[in-house]
N, C-alpha and C positions, 0 to 999 in steps of 0.2 A: 504494500500500500504506500502511496506517495506520502511524503512528510508534510506536515502542516503546523499551524500555530495552535496553542492551547485551546482557548474557547473559540471554536470554529464559526459559530453561527452568527452571520449577519442576517441571513434569511434562509428559506428552504433551499433555494437554488444553490447558494454558496455552500451550504452544508453538503448537499448532494454531490457537487463537483469536487469538494475537498475530500469527503469521506469515502465515496463509493466510486471507485475506478480500479483499473488494473486487476479485474476479476473479483473484487470485493463489491458485493451488491447490497442494497438496502434489505431485501428479504432475507438474504443469507446472514448478514451481520446482525440484524435486529430481530432474529428469529425468536418469536414469543414462546416457543416450546422450551426455551432455556431462560432462566431468571435474568441474566444479564447479556442475552444475545450469544453470538458465536465467539468464544474466547479467542480464537486465532485471529480475529479482526483487530484486537486492541493492543496498544503499546503506550508508551509515555506521551505520544503525540495525539493518538486517536483513542478516545474512550467511548464507552457505551453512553455516558451522559451527554457528551457533545454531539454524537452522531445519531443517536436514536431517540433521545428525550428532547425533542424539539419543542420550543415554546409555542403556545397558541398565538396566532396572528389575528389581526383585526378583520372586520368585514371586507375591507378593500382588497384583501388577499384572495378573495373568492373569484373564480373565473366566470361561472355561469355563462358558458359560451352560447351565443345567439344562433343556435343551429337552425331554427326556423326562419331566421332573417327578419325577426320582428322589429329589430332596431336598425337594420341596414337600409340605407336609401331613404331615410326619413328626413322630413324637413318640417320646421315649426310653422304654424299658421297664426294669424292674428288673434284667433280665439284661444290660443294656448294648446290646441289639439295638434296632433301630428298626422301627416299623411305619408304614404310611401308606395312605391311601385311593386316591391317584392310581395307584400301581403296580398295585393290585388292579383298578381300573377299566380301566387300559390293557390288562391281560391279558385281561379280559372282552371288550373291544372287538376285540382281536386274534383271539380265538376266534370272535367273530361274523363278522369279515371272512373268516376261513378257511371258515366255514360257507357264506357267500355264494359263495366261489370254487368250492365243490363242485357248485353248480348250483341246482336248484329249492329254493325256500324257502316251504313251505306256510303258510297263514294261522295255523293253531294254533301253529306254531313261532314266528311273528312275535309273536303275542300273549304267549307265554311269555317271550320275550326282552324285550319291551316292559315287562312287569310286573317283570322282573328289574332292568332299568335304572332303573325308578322305585322300586325297593325301598330299604331303609335305606342300603345301601352307596353306591348311585348318588346318593341325595339328600345323603349325608354328603360325598361328593367335591365336589359343587357348593357346599356350604356352606363347606368348607375353603378353597376358592379357590386363587389362586396358580398356576393352570395354564390359560392361555387356550387352548392347543391341545387339552388334554383336554376343556375345555368345548365347544370347537368339534366335536370328534369325537363326543362324546356327543350333541350337538344334532343332528348329521347322522344319526347312528344312529337316534335317536328318530323323526325325520321319515320315514326309510326304513321303519322297522318299522311305524309308524302306517299308512302307505300300503299296505304288504303285508298288514296285518291287516284291511284293509277298513274302517277306522274312518271314520265319516262326518265327524268334525270333527277335522282335524289342524292347524287354524289356530294353536293355541297352540304346537305344535311348530315350525311355520314361523316364528312370532314369536320363539321362543327361538333358532332357528337364525340369524335375521337379527341378533339381539343378539350372538350368539357371533361372527358374522362381523365385526361392527363392532368388537369388542374384541380381535380377533386381528390379527397383523401381515400376514396373507394373503400369505405368502412361499412360493411353490410349491417353491422349492428346500429351504427349511426343512421344509416338510411332507414332502417326498420323502425326506429324510435322517433324519427322526425315527422313533421306534418307534411313533408314533400312526398308525393305519391310516386317516387322514382321506381320502386320495385313493382308497384302495381301496373306501371306502364311498360316496364321491361318484360313483364310476363307475356302480354300479347305480342310484343315486338319480337321477342326471341322465338316464340311459337311460330310466328309468321315466316321467319327466315330459317327455321330449323331444318337440319338434315334429317332425313327419315332413317338413315342407316348410321351405324356407329363408325367413328373414325377407325382407319385401318389399325392404328396402334392399340385399339381396345378390343379387337376381334378375338383375341386369345387370352386365356388366363395366364397370370405370371405367378411366381412363388408367393407374392404378397396377397394378390386379390384375384378373384374370379370376375373379371370385368364384364363378360357377357351376362353373368347372373346379376351383377350390380346394375347393368343397363336395364334389364327386365324389371328390377325392383324400382328403378327411377321412373319407369313408364307405367307402373302398375301400383300406385300408392295405396289403393284400398286393400291390396292383398297382404294382410297382416302377417301370415306365416312367412311369406317371402321377405317382408321387411325385417322380421326377427332373425331370419336366417342370415341376411346380409349384415345386420347389426352385429351378430356374433363374429362375423368375419372382420368387420371394420375395427372392432374393439380388441383384436388380437395385438399382442405386444409389438409384433414387427411392423404394424401399420402406424408408423410415426409420421409426424409432419415432414420430417426430412425425407423419408421414404416416398411419401406421396408427391412431394415437390420434384423428386428425381424420376418419377414414373413417366414412361413414354405416353401413357394414356392420360393426357392432361385434363380432358373433360371429365373423365371418371374420377381423377384425383380431386378435382374441384368439388364434385358432387360428394365424395366421401368426406372431405374436409368440412363441407357445409353441414353434413349430418353430425359430425363430431362437435362442431361449434355449437349446435343446438343443445347437445348433451352438456357441454361445458356451461352454457348459460343457465341451465336448469339445476345442475348438481355440483359443478366444480368451477366456480368463477375465476380461479387463478390460472385456468388454461384458456380463457377466452381470447386474450390479446394475441397469443401465438397463432391461433387459428384464424383470427381476423387478418393478421399480417400475411399469412400464407395465401388467403383468398385475394387480398390486395395485390400481392406479388404477381399472381396469375393474371388478374385483370389489367394491371398496369403494363405488363409485358405485351399483352394483346393491343392495348391502346397506343403504346409507343412504337410497336413494331409493325404497324399497318395491318394488324390482323383482327381489328375490332369486329368486322362483319363475320369473320369465321368464328370468333369467340362466341358471338351471339347465336350463330347457327348451332354450334355445339351445345351451348347452354339450353337452347330450345329442344334439341334432341334428347338431352338428359333431363328435361323438365326442371331445370335448375330453380326457377322462381316459383314453381308449384311446391317443390321440396323446401325452398326457403321459407315459404309461408308457414308450413307445418313445423319446421325445425327451429327457425330463428324468430320470425315475426310474432308468432304466438307465445314466445317465451320472453318477450319484452315486457317488463313489469311496469314501466311508465314511459310516457312520451315526453319529449323535451318541451314541457310547458309547466312552469311552476305555478301559474295562476297569479303571478305578481307582475304588475305593470312596471315599466321603467321608473315611474314616479315612486313606486314602492321600494324598488332597489336603491334609488337615491336616498329615500328617507331612512333606509336601513344602513346607509354608509357603504354600500357595495359599489355603486356607480357615482361618478361625478356629474357635473352639469353639461359636459361635452363641449364647452366653449373654450376657444383658444385664449390662454391667459398670459402667454409670454413667448419669447423666442430664445433659442439656444444655439450658439455657435459650437458645434460638436468638436471634440478632440479625440474621438474614438480611434484606436482601442484604449489608449491610456487617458486617464482623466487628469486635467490640470488643477483640479480642486477636490478637496475632500467632500465638498458639498454636491458633487456629481458622481454618479456611478453608472457603469454601462454593463449590460448583459447582452450576450449574443444569442438570439433565439434560433435554434437549429433549423435549417431549411427543410421544408416539407410542402407538399401541394396545399394550396389554399392559405398558406401562412400570411400572405399579404392582406387577406381579407379579415383575419382574426388577430393580427399582430398588435393593433392598438389596444384591444381589450386585454390581451394576454400581458402586454407591457404594464398596464394599470395594475393587474393582479400581481405581477412580479414586484413592482415597487411597493405594493400593499403588503407583501409578505415580509418586509423588513421588520425585525423585532428589536433591532439595536438603534435604529434611527428612523423617525417618521419623515418620509419624503413629502414635499409640497406639490411637486409637479412631475409629470411623466410625458414622454413623447417617443416617437420612433424615427430612426434614421433610414435613409434609402438602403435597399437591399445590397449586401456585399457578396461578392463571388470571386474572391481572390485569396490564394494561398490557404492558410488555416482559418481565414475569416469568411465563412459561408453562412449566410442567413441574414436576419434583420436585427440590427442593434436596437436595444431598448435603453433609453436614458431616464434615470431617476434623478431629480434635482431638489436640493434643499435651499437653493438660492432664491432671492426675491426677484421675480421677473415681472416686467410690465410690458404688455403688448402695445405697440404703437403702430397701428395699421397692420398690414400683412408682413409676414416674415419674408426676408429676402435671402434666397439661396446663397451660400450653403447653410443658412440658418434653418432650423426645424421648429415647427410649432410645438408648444408645450400646453398641456391641459392640467387643470387643477385635480389633485387627488380628491377622492370623495371626502365629504365632511365626516369627521369622527363622531359617532354617537356614543356618549359616555353614560347618559341616563335618559329617562323619559323626558326630563326637562329640556333636553337638547332639541326636542321638537319634531318627532315623526308625525306631525299633525295630519299630513296627507295620507298616512299609511292606511292600507286596507284594514277595516275593523275599528278605526278611530271613532266612528259615529256611535259605537256602543259604550264608550268610556263614561259618558254622563249617567248611564243606566246601571253602572256597576258599583259595588261597595269597594272603595279604595283600600280598605283595611283587610280584605279577604282575598284569597287566590281566585283565579278564574279556573273553572272546571270545564274542559273543552273536549268535544268529540266530533265525529263527522258521520253524516247519515245520507244515504241515497238508496234508490231502488226499493226492494220489498221491505227493508227495515223501516221505511217511513211510517208504515202502519202501526208501529209500536211507539211512535212519538207520544201518543195520548197516555198510555200507562206509564211510560217513562216520566212524563211531565208530572203526573199525579204523584209518583213516588218521590221525585225531587222536592215537590212542594210539601209533601207530608213529612219529609225528613228535614225540611228547612235548610237545604244545601244552598249556599249563596253562589251567585255569579256563574250559573251554568249557561254555556253558550254552545250551540250546535253549528257546525260548519255544514250548511245545507247545500248539497251538490247536485240537486235537481229540483224542478218546480214542485213536484209532489211533496218533497220534504219541506220546502218553503211554506207551502199551503198548510201542511200539518202543524208547523211551528206557529204560524199566525193564529190558527184556530185554537191552539192550546196554550197560547201566551208564553211561548218559549223564545228566548233571545236567540237570534241566529245571524250568521254571516253567510252571504251567498258565494258560491264557487261553482265551477263546472267540471274541472278535471277530477277524475275519480281513481286516484292511485295512492300508494302509501306516502308519496311526497307530501300530500296535503296535511297529514297529521303533523309533520314538522313545520309546515308553513303556518298553520294556525297557532301552534305553540310559539313559534318565532315572533309572530305578530304581537301577541299579548305580552311576551317578555319585553319586546321593544317598546311597548306602551307602558311598561313599568309594573306589570302584574306578575307575581309568582303564578305559574301555570301548571295545572294537573291535567295531563292527557289520560283519557280512558277510552279504549275501544268500545263502540256502542253495544257490542255483544257482551256487555257486563251489566250486572244489576246491583244497584246500591242497596245496602241493608242498614246502614247507619250514616249519619252526617260525618263526613271525613275530616272536617275542619278542626274539631277539637283534638283528634288523634294526630293530625299533622302538626298542630301547635306544640304538642308534647314532643314529637320527633324533632322539631326545629329547636326547641329549648335544650333537649338532650345533646343534639349535635353542636350547638353553640357552646355548651359547657365542655364537651369533649375536645373541641377545637382549641378552646382557650387553655385547657389543661395541658394539651399536647403541643401547643405552640405552632399550630398549622392553620391554614385557611379553612373556612367552613365549606362543606360539600355544596357544590352548585347544582347537584342533581340527586334525587332519590329515585331508585329504579326498582321495579318488580324483579324478583329473583326466583329461581327454582326452589321449591320447598326443601329439597335435599342438598342444598348448597349454601356456601357462604357468600358467593359473589357471581353466580351464573346469571347475568342480567338478561332480561327480556323486555320487550317494549309494548306489551299490551296495555300497560299503564305506567306512567312515570311522572315525577314532579320536578319542575325546573324553577330555580330561583331567578328573580329578575336582577341578576348581576351582569355587569358588562361582559365578563368572560363567558357567561352562559349564552349571551347573544352571539358572541364570536364562535363559540363551540357549535351552536346550532347551525350557524351559517356554514361553517366548515364541513359539518356532517352533511348538510343538505347539498352543498356543492359537490362533495365526493359521490353521493348517490346519483346526483343529476348527471355526472359524467359517465356513470355505469348503469344504464337502464336495465341491465340483466341481473343486478345484485338484489337479493332479498333485503329489505330494509332492516329486518331483525339482525342479519349478519353484520350490516354496516353499523348498527347501533352498538352491538357488542364489540366491534372493531374499535370504535372511538372511545369505548370505556375500558379498553385494554384486555378484553376477555375472549377475543377471537383471533385466530392466526392472520398474519398479514396476507393480503390478496395479491398485490402487485408491487412494482418498484417505486411507486409514488410515495414519498415520505408523508406521514401524518403526524399531527401534534401529539405530544405526550397526553395520556389519558388524564382527565381532570379528577379532582377529589370528588368522590360520589359515595353515597351510602345506600344500603338496601332498604326497601319498604318491607316491613315485617310480613313474611308469607303466612303467618298465623292470623293476620288481620286483613291484609290485602291479598286475596287468594285467587288461584287459577283452578279451573276444573281439571280433573285427572284425565286428560285426553291425550297427553303425550308424555314421554319420559321426562321426569323432573317436575311435572305439574301435579297439583293436588294440595292438600293442607293436612296438618296434624292436630289442629286445635278443635274446639267445639264450634258448631255452626253459629251459636249465639255470640261468639267472639269476633265474627267477621264483619268488616265494614263494606267490602267490595268483593264480588264474585264474578270473575271473568270466565265466560264459558265457551269461547272459540266457536262462534257460529260459522265463521268463514275464514279460510286461509287468506290473509290480507283482507278479511271482512267481505261480507255479502256474497260469499262463494262457498256454501256449505259442502258442495261436492268435493272441493279441494281438501277439506278437513277429513272427510270420511276415508279418503285414500290412505291417510297416514295415521289416523287416530286410533286409540284403544277402543275396546268394545263397551266402555262404561256408559256412553250415551248414544250408541249407534242406532240410527234410525229415528231418533227423537228430535222434535222441533222444540228447542228449549225456551224460546221466547214466550210462548203462551203458558208453558209450565211454570216459569219463574215469575211471571207477572199475573198469574192466576191465583188459585186457592193457596193461602199461606202455608197450610200443612203440606200440600203437594210440593210447593216450592222448597220448603225446608227439607223434605225427604229427598228431593232431587239433588239439592246441594250436598246433602250428607253422603251421597254416593261417591263423592270425591275425597272423603275423609280417609286418611291413610295412617298406618302405624308410624310412631316416632322413628326417626333415623338415628342410628347409633353413631355414625361418623359422616359428617357433612363433607361433600366434595368441593374442590376449588377449580375455578376456570382460569386461574392466573397464568397457567402455562399449558395451553392446548396445542396439539400438533395437527388436529384435523378440524374441519368446519362442522362436523356432525351432520353432514348431508348424505351419508352413505357411500362416499367415494373417496378415493385417494388419487392424486395426480402424481405420476412418476415420470419426470422429464416431460416429453411431449406425448406420452402414452396415457391412457385413462384406464384405471383399474376399478371395476365395480366391486364394492364390498358389501352390498346389501344382501 
């Protein structure tokens, strides 16, 4: 390992560059299965504390990449609203995708759509730039429409598509979680140009794979027995990424990698990136080598995008939509105002002042479109010095300097007109939010503040779909127990109506994923309220506020006696453990660090739409193995919620309670895996409540409810387990190099 100075950290990037190189990686060195990481990584210059226990950074260090191009190409209007060409184009392409999904698409309709996408708005979108996925989706749509219209010369559209492929990151997971219908349009396009026969390189089986059998499986998706037969073949040890990439049957290798990627997303998130990279490598080779049309023909023959839908798209846990507007992100201290505030005469690569630092962002497709936002996050990740301004320099492509330099400045800059080259414009870093008094007045949910008791926490949950019919008994229970400040995040109109009818405070939203639980907690913490999250598939049995007050007083006394900071979070834990955290319910204090922790957690999940939020929650509390090479902050001080008081139903390993039913305050019964999906629970759950709809039982006759809850009462545990040093995710799999081993 290269030598460095004692306390390495100025920010995450500096720590990564100093600590993790020459074969020493973050996952290897900071391995959580060992109390202080991998011992061979450390010496007098590099320590576990410096390299692995990185301080928490502020909200400005979050990326929240604008994948859907909601902020790209926008301009302010006199009314204070914003308009943009990319949102318009995305809506048009979504309508086009929906029209294809309905069936036949006649020539005259194709011609009309093609003219529309070549019209002023379509041309304006491409001129605005800043959205590689929008460019790619538009190019795919134009090729498809040109072919459907019977045009004799579609070559210019093929050329534009190849250029769009070269400029995009070609990340199939990113495509699948975005609002851009790129894969939905690639499906009919690849089928239209598909070869009906296999490529010659795939006609015979090789020692690794029976490619003719795999080809039959790709074209016969409903044949479950055939799919299982091929899966057993794909999951063999010798079918590694390296072996697939070296196979002569490139189309088949791509299909097999796609199938394995879906498995990684579902069960082994630490192998997702390697499989995404392998698929990108194959697509980029086709786009840069003039073979895009052939790649699409092979993809169509192997039904690649039909397979993609079943293996990847259906395993995306959330889309790239937080439900937070740019104004909300500014109020939270993530985004700045976007106005030029000064000019800098750069001296890259060496700085002439300690008040200016440079980072070189590594070259990658689409970097130019996301560089300014990433630069803001890089400057925001400084925990030794708060920067005032940020800006990007022109792309470099010489010697060791390849990429886009990012400048962070602590100088006082004043803009006088436009910057004159070689000066570069600087933008203000986001305003730091230290307390509720700092004023997130425009934040989502701020309209509820006058209706809340400022001395009590907010108790928040989210509801949509069939759960809305239980708002009435839920509201009656809350009122009878006199629980203060209960707020529902209503994610559809039926829930909003139910809340209005039953006098329940609510905040409206539309996205329906696990991200929303962190969004609503984040909102109320930013507004200055301690916040208790509970999944709606829970039933309150007592008012929790007195119990929480006792827990807070005990924690305050313990922290003072031990000379440490108070816990910023109280989490549910497994009944048979000391610290195996789970996120069905948790309590977050309205501390500045809690706000930063929630934003960091939300940003990490946002980047990885395939990761279960429970895994991410445990990761950020220090009780889950590391997933990838991106460093995360040191786990905060946190404390358990007593599982003999705040209990889970005995539906999974580690859930249940050992106290009396009369001792319980809350009973969480897991109606849905990520809520509102009971079929997902039944696949993995114990038989304790199999086949039962617990909502009516627990909100019905009191004795029936009591007896139902009592079925989760378990014997006392003699020795509690610890999740401080886990080597596995607990998802039933192990990942060995680039191979997948199923251990279920």
